[in-house]
C-alpha positions as CSV (number, residue, x, y, z in Angstrom):
1,M,109.7,171.1,160.9
2,L,111.3,169.4,157.9
3,I,111.9,166.3,159.9
4,L,108.2,166.2,160.7
5,I,107.2,166.7,157.1
6,F,109.6,163.9,155.9
7,A,108.4,161.6,158.6
8,T,104.7,162.2,157.5
9,L,105.6,161.6,153.8
10,A,107.4,158.5,154.7
11,L,104.5,157.2,156.7
12,I,102.0,158.0,153.9
13,I,104.3,156.2,151.4
14,F,104.5,153.2,153.8
15,W,100.7,153.0,154.1
16,I,100.3,153.1,150.3
17,I,102.8,150.3,149.8
18,E,101.2,148.3,152.5
19,Y,97.7,148.7,151.0
20,L,98.9,147.7,147.5
21,R,100.6,144.7,149.0
22,H,97.4,143.8,150.8
23,Y,95.4,144.3,147.7
24,R,97.6,141.8,145.8
25,N,97.2,139.3,148.6
26,I,93.4,139.7,148.4
27,K,93.3,139.1,144.6
28,K,95.5,136.0,145.0
29,I,92.6,134.2,146.7
30,P,89.7,133.7,144.2
31,V,87.0,132.8,146.8
32,R,86.6,135.1,149.8
33,V,83.8,134.4,152.2
34,H,83.1,137.1,154.9
35,V,80.9,135.9,157.8
36,N,79.0,138.4,159.9
37,G,76.0,138.3,162.1
38,T,75.0,138.4,165.8
39,R,75.3,134.7,166.6
40,G,76.9,131.7,165.0
41,K,79.7,133.5,163.1
42,S,82.4,131.2,164.3
43,S,80.4,128.0,163.8
44,V,79.4,129.0,160.3
45,T,83.0,130.0,159.4
46,R,84.1,126.5,160.6
47,L,81.3,124.7,158.8
48,I,81.9,126.4,155.5
49,S,85.6,125.9,155.6
50,A,85.2,122.2,156.5
51,G,82.7,121.7,153.7
52,L,85.0,123.3,151.2
53,R,88.0,121.2,152.3
54,A,85.9,118.1,152.0
55,G,85.2,119.1,148.4
56,G,88.9,119.3,147.6
57,L,89.3,123.1,147.8
58,K,92.5,124.3,149.6
59,T,90.9,126.5,152.2
60,I,92.1,128.6,155.1
61,A,89.8,130.0,157.7
62,K,90.0,132.4,160.6
63,T,87.5,132.6,163.6
64,T,87.2,135.3,166.2
65,G,84.8,133.6,168.6
66,T,85.5,132.1,172.1
67,L,89.1,131.6,171.2
68,P,90.5,133.2,168.0
69,R,91.9,130.6,165.6
70,V,93.5,130.2,162.2
71,I,92.3,127.0,160.6
72,H,94.9,125.7,158.2
73,E,94.3,123.9,154.9
74,D,94.6,120.5,156.5
75,G,92.1,121.3,159.2
76,T,94.6,121.8,162.0
77,E,94.4,125.0,164.1
78,S,96.7,127.6,165.6
79,A,95.8,130.1,168.3
80,I,96.0,133.8,167.5
81,I,98.0,135.5,170.3
82,R,97.0,139.2,170.8
83,L,99.4,141.3,172.8
84,A,97.3,144.4,172.7
85,G,93.7,143.3,172.2
86,A,91.6,142.8,169.1
87,N,92.2,145.1,166.1
88,I,90.9,144.8,162.6
89,I,94.5,145.2,161.3
90,E,94.7,141.5,162.2
91,Q,92.8,140.7,159.1
92,K,95.6,142.0,157.0
93,Y,98.1,139.6,158.5
94,I,95.7,136.7,158.1
95,F,95.5,137.5,154.3
96,R,99.3,137.8,154.1
97,Y,99.6,134.3,155.7
98,A,96.9,132.8,153.5
99,A,98.0,134.3,150.2
100,A,101.5,132.7,150.7
101,K,99.7,129.3,150.7
102,N,98.0,130.0,147.4
103,P,94.6,128.7,148.6
104,D,91.4,128.3,146.6
105,A,89.4,130.0,149.3
106,I,89.5,131.9,152.6
107,V,86.6,132.0,155.0
108,I,87.0,134.8,157.6
109,E,84.8,135.9,160.5
110,C,84.1,139.6,160.8
111,M,85.8,140.7,164.0
112,A,84.3,144.3,164.1
113,V,81.3,145.4,166.0
114,N,81.5,149.1,165.4
115,P,79.5,149.8,162.2
116,V,82.2,152.0,160.7
117,L,84.9,149.3,161.3
118,Q,82.6,146.7,159.8
119,W,82.4,148.8,156.6
120,I,86.2,149.2,156.5
121,T,86.8,145.5,157.2
122,E,84.7,144.5,154.2
123,R,85.8,147.1,151.7
124,K,89.5,147.5,152.6
125,F,90.5,144.2,154.2
126,V,88.3,141.4,152.8
127,Q,86.5,142.5,149.6
128,S,84.3,139.3,149.8
129,T,83.1,137.4,146.8
130,I,80.4,135.9,149.1
131,S,79.0,137.7,152.0
132,V,77.3,135.9,154.9
133,I,75.0,137.4,157.6
134,T,74.0,134.6,160.0
135,N,71.2,136.4,161.8
136,S,70.3,139.7,163.5
137,R,69.6,139.8,167.2
138,L,69.6,142.6,169.8
139,D,73.2,142.7,171.1
140,H,76.0,145.3,171.4
141,L,73.3,148.0,171.6
142,D,75.8,150.5,172.9
143,L,77.5,150.5,169.5
144,M,74.8,149.3,167.1
145,G,71.7,151.2,168.2
146,E,68.8,150.3,170.4
147,T,66.5,148.7,167.9
148,I,66.7,145.5,165.9
149,E,66.4,147.6,162.7
150,S,69.5,149.6,163.6
151,V,71.4,146.4,164.5
152,T,70.5,144.9,161.2
153,K,71.6,147.9,159.2
154,C,74.9,147.8,161.0
155,L,75.4,144.2,160.0
156,C,74.6,145.1,156.5
157,N,77.9,147.1,156.3
158,T,79.5,143.8,155.2
159,I,77.2,143.4,152.2
160,P,79.4,144.1,149.2
161,D,78.6,146.0,146.0
162,N,77.8,143.9,143.0
163,G,78.1,140.7,144.9
164,V,76.1,137.9,146.6
165,C,74.9,137.5,150.1
166,Y,73.4,134.6,152.1
167,T,71.5,134.8,155.4
168,S,69.5,132.7,157.8
169,E,67.7,135.8,159.1
170,R,64.0,135.8,158.3
171,E,62.4,138.5,160.4
172,Q,64.8,141.2,159.3
173,F,65.3,139.9,155.7
174,K,63.4,142.8,154.1
175,T,65.8,145.3,155.7
176,M,68.8,143.3,154.4
177,E,67.1,143.0,151.0
178,D,66.6,146.7,150.7
179,V,70.3,147.3,151.4
180,A,71.4,144.6,149.0
181,K,69.3,146.0,146.2
182,K,70.9,149.5,146.6
183,R,74.3,147.8,146.2
184,N,73.2,145.7,143.2
185,T,73.9,142.5,145.3
186,E,71.9,139.2,145.1
187,I,70.7,138.2,148.6
188,H,69.3,134.7,149.5
189,S,67.4,133.7,152.6
190,I,68.1,130.1,153.7
191,S,65.6,128.1,155.8
192,P,66.6,125.4,158.4
193,T,63.9,123.1,156.9
194,E,66.5,122.4,154.2
195,I,68.4,120.1,156.6
196,S,66.7,117.0,158.1
197,P,66.8,115.9,161.7
198,E,68.6,112.7,160.6
199,E,71.4,114.8,159.0
200,M,71.7,116.8,162.2
201,E,72.1,113.7,164.3
202,G,75.4,113.1,162.5
203,F,77.1,116.0,164.4
204,R,79.2,115.2,167.5
205,Y,78.0,118.4,169.2
206,I,74.8,120.4,169.3
207,E,74.7,122.5,166.2
208,H,71.9,124.8,164.9
209,P,70.1,123.7,161.7
210,D,70.2,127.3,160.6
211,N,74.0,127.3,160.6
212,V,74.2,124.0,158.7
213,A,71.6,124.8,156.1
214,L,73.3,128.2,155.5
215,S,76.8,126.7,155.2
216,L,75.6,123.9,152.9
217,E,74.1,126.4,150.5
218,I,77.3,128.5,150.4
219,C,79.4,125.3,149.7
220,K,77.0,124.4,146.9
221,K,77.4,127.9,145.4
222,I,81.1,127.4,145.4
223,G,80.8,124.0,143.7
224,V,80.9,121.4,146.5
225,P,78.2,118.7,146.3
226,R,75.8,118.7,149.3
227,D,76.6,115.2,150.6
228,V,80.4,115.8,150.4
229,A,80.2,119.1,152.2
230,L,77.9,117.7,154.9
231,K,80.2,114.8,155.7
232,G,83.1,117.3,156.0
233,M,81.1,119.4,158.4
234,Q,80.1,116.4,160.6
235,E,83.7,115.4,161.0
236,M,85.1,118.9,161.8
237,Q,86.4,120.2,165.1
238,P,83.8,122.5,166.5
239,D,84.4,126.0,168.0
240,P,85.5,125.9,171.7
241,G,82.3,127.9,172.4
242,A,80.0,125.5,170.5
243,L,77.0,124.1,172.3
244,K,78.2,120.9,174.0
245,K,76.8,118.8,176.8
246,Y,78.8,117.0,179.5
247,T,77.3,114.2,181.5
248,V,78.5,113.4,185.1
249,E,77.2,110.4,187.1
250,E,78.0,110.5,190.8
251,N,76.4,109.1,194.0
252,N,73.5,107.6,191.9
253,K,72.8,111.1,190.5
254,K,73.0,112.2,186.9
255,I,74.0,115.7,186.1
256,V,74.0,117.0,182.5
257,F,75.7,120.4,181.8
258,Y,75.1,122.4,178.6
259,N,77.6,125.0,177.7
260,V,75.4,127.9,176.3
261,F,77.8,130.7,177.3
262,A,78.5,131.6,173.7
263,A,74.9,132.5,173.1
264,N,74.7,135.5,175.4
265,D,72.0,137.5,173.7
266,P,68.4,137.1,175.0
267,D,66.8,135.7,171.8
268,S,69.5,133.1,171.2
269,T,69.6,132.0,174.8
270,K,65.8,131.6,175.0
271,M,65.7,129.6,171.7
272,I,68.4,127.2,172.9
273,W,66.8,126.8,176.3
274,L,63.5,125.8,174.7
275,N,65.3,123.4,172.4
276,I,67.0,121.7,175.3
277,I,64.0,121.4,177.6
278,S,61.8,120.1,174.8
279,H,63.7,116.8,175.0
280,L,63.4,116.5,178.8
281,K,61.1,114.1,180.6
282,S,59.0,114.6,183.7
283,G,61.1,114.5,186.9
284,Q,64.3,115.8,185.2
285,Q,65.2,119.0,187.0
286,K,66.0,122.2,185.1
287,I,68.7,124.4,186.6
288,I,70.2,127.6,185.1
289,I,73.6,129.0,185.9
290,L,73.7,132.7,185.0
291,N,77.3,133.8,185.0
292,S,77.7,137.6,185.3
293,R,80.5,139.8,184.2
294,A,81.0,143.2,185.9
295,D,81.7,145.2,182.8
296,R,78.9,143.6,180.8
297,Y,76.2,143.8,183.6
298,F,73.6,145.1,181.2
299,R,73.8,141.8,179.4
300,S,73.2,139.9,182.6
301,I,70.1,142.0,183.2
302,Q,68.9,141.2,179.7
303,L,69.3,137.5,180.4
304,L,67.7,137.9,183.8
305,D,64.6,139.2,182.0
306,V,64.6,136.1,179.9
307,C,65.0,133.8,183.0
308,A,61.9,135.5,184.4
309,E,59.9,134.0,181.5
310,L,61.3,130.5,181.8
311,D,60.2,127.4,183.7
312,F,63.1,126.2,185.8
313,D,63.7,124.7,189.2
314,Y,66.7,126.7,190.3
315,L,68.6,129.8,189.1
316,L,72.2,129.9,190.3
317,L,73.9,133.3,190.1
318,T,77.6,133.1,189.6
319,G,80.5,135.3,188.6
320,E,80.7,139.0,189.4
321,R,78.1,141.5,190.9
322,T,75.9,138.6,192.0
323,E,74.6,140.4,195.1
324,Q,73.1,143.1,192.8
325,L,71.9,140.5,190.4
326,Y,70.1,138.7,193.2
327,K,68.2,141.9,194.1
328,D,67.4,142.5,190.4
329,A,66.1,139.0,190.2
330,L,63.7,139.6,193.1
331,K,62.5,142.8,191.4
332,R,61.5,140.6,188.4
333,K,59.3,138.4,190.6
334,I,61.6,135.4,190.4
335,D,60.8,133.1,193.2
336,E,63.3,133.6,196.1
337,K,63.2,129.8,196.8
338,K,64.6,129.1,193.4
339,L,67.4,131.6,193.6
340,R,71.0,130.9,194.8
341,E,73.5,133.7,195.0
342,L,76.9,131.9,194.7
343,G,79.5,134.4,193.3
344,E,82.8,132.8,192.3
345,L,82.9,129.6,194.4
346,E,85.6,127.1,193.7
347,T,84.2,124.9,190.9
348,N,84.2,121.7,192.9
349,I,82.2,123.5,195.6
350,L,79.8,124.8,192.9
351,F,79.4,121.2,191.7
352,D,78.6,120.0,195.2
353,K,75.9,122.6,195.5
354,I,74.4,121.4,192.3
355,K,74.6,117.8,193.5
356,E,72.8,118.8,196.7
357,L,70.0,120.3,194.6
358,T,69.7,117.3,192.3
359,I,67.2,114.7,193.4
360,K,67.9,112.1,190.7
361,E,68.7,113.8,187.4
362,S,69.3,117.5,186.6
363,H,70.0,119.4,183.4
364,I,72.2,122.4,184.0
365,V,72.2,125.2,181.4
366,G,75.1,127.6,181.6
367,I,74.3,131.1,180.2
368,G,75.8,134.6,180.4
369,N,79.4,135.6,180.0
370,I,82.1,132.9,179.8
371,A,84.7,135.5,180.7
372,G,85.2,138.1,183.5
373,A,88.3,138.9,185.7
374,R,88.7,135.2,186.6
375,K,87.1,133.8,183.4
376,Y,84.8,132.0,185.7
377,G,82.4,130.7,183.0
378,G,85.4,129.0,181.4
379,Q,86.3,127.5,184.7
380,I,82.8,126.0,185.0
381,V,83.0,124.5,181.5
382,K,86.5,123.1,182.1
383,Y,85.3,121.4,185.3
384,F,82.3,119.7,183.8
385,K,84.3,118.7,180.7
386,E,87.0,117.0,182.9
387,K,84.3,115.2,185.0
388,S,82.2,114.1,182.1
389,L,81.8,110.5,181.2
390,G,82.0,110.8,177.4
391,G,79.3,113.4,177.1
392,K,79.0,115.2,173.7
């Protein structure tokens, strides 16, 4: 019994010492930007940190997106190796590493989905000086509630007390504003109209104006001139899951593949689709690859509902549980002639199927889950990337 008591006391003392150590690490970093939201967290984390570095601030960043990364003060990156899955304790070690570098700023992506863990991450691990909520979309409904209001309130768990918060969200801004007022925190809504099409053309990949405008405003708040921050953002290395396109020309046919796997909620997917097809000309075919993941099948169904509203030439069902997905597509009145149930074909065979469907030029939009047991979505991206002829 005494051994158990002493062991418990020792554990409590250890926790106290660890927390005090972490608290000192937090306070060593004067600017702490905590990025939350449904979509665009990784991109905004990278954009802000690139803008701050361009302005001469020694900045360390950490993303949790497609591939978790630590972005060092010189812009180089290191992969985060997880032996036992994601855990918010990881943020403590990132701060320990960062504090040893004596940086001016840290930009860190919120890695929690559970609302309680979001609250703990902000108040115990980050204690942000600037809070960011990119947007609020219907996603992770199993943890965050079934309405957009409940999702928004969950995201608001990272709004600090007596601080400042920036967001690109407009439809749910009133909910965020109500929470911010209760916490005596300033909140600002940033519009994409604050960035011009000419400025967006300077990016080497397809970035969202919302993300850039939001990031520029935060850099301005910290003290970096707009033009300096923008140049740094345009020159940065994008997130592996960033929206990129790869062009392949073969047998007098042109195939353009868009990696939209990172935007796997319905609203974001539809928005990106409309943005892509708005630039297409008559005669250019529109093909969707919907990659399904067995343990996230509800998300595939959500995206199938979106597809039922879109104008496309073919819908290719890849990944896991595609037989069931095909049946669900028919239930949604999707034209059987446009459907192809392919499963997990070898990627070269998948490409040949696409080439057969292509008359002269096709634009392929990959949506759904990039992962799965075989990480099939990632295999598709890798294949097109390797075959591309300098596509962005």
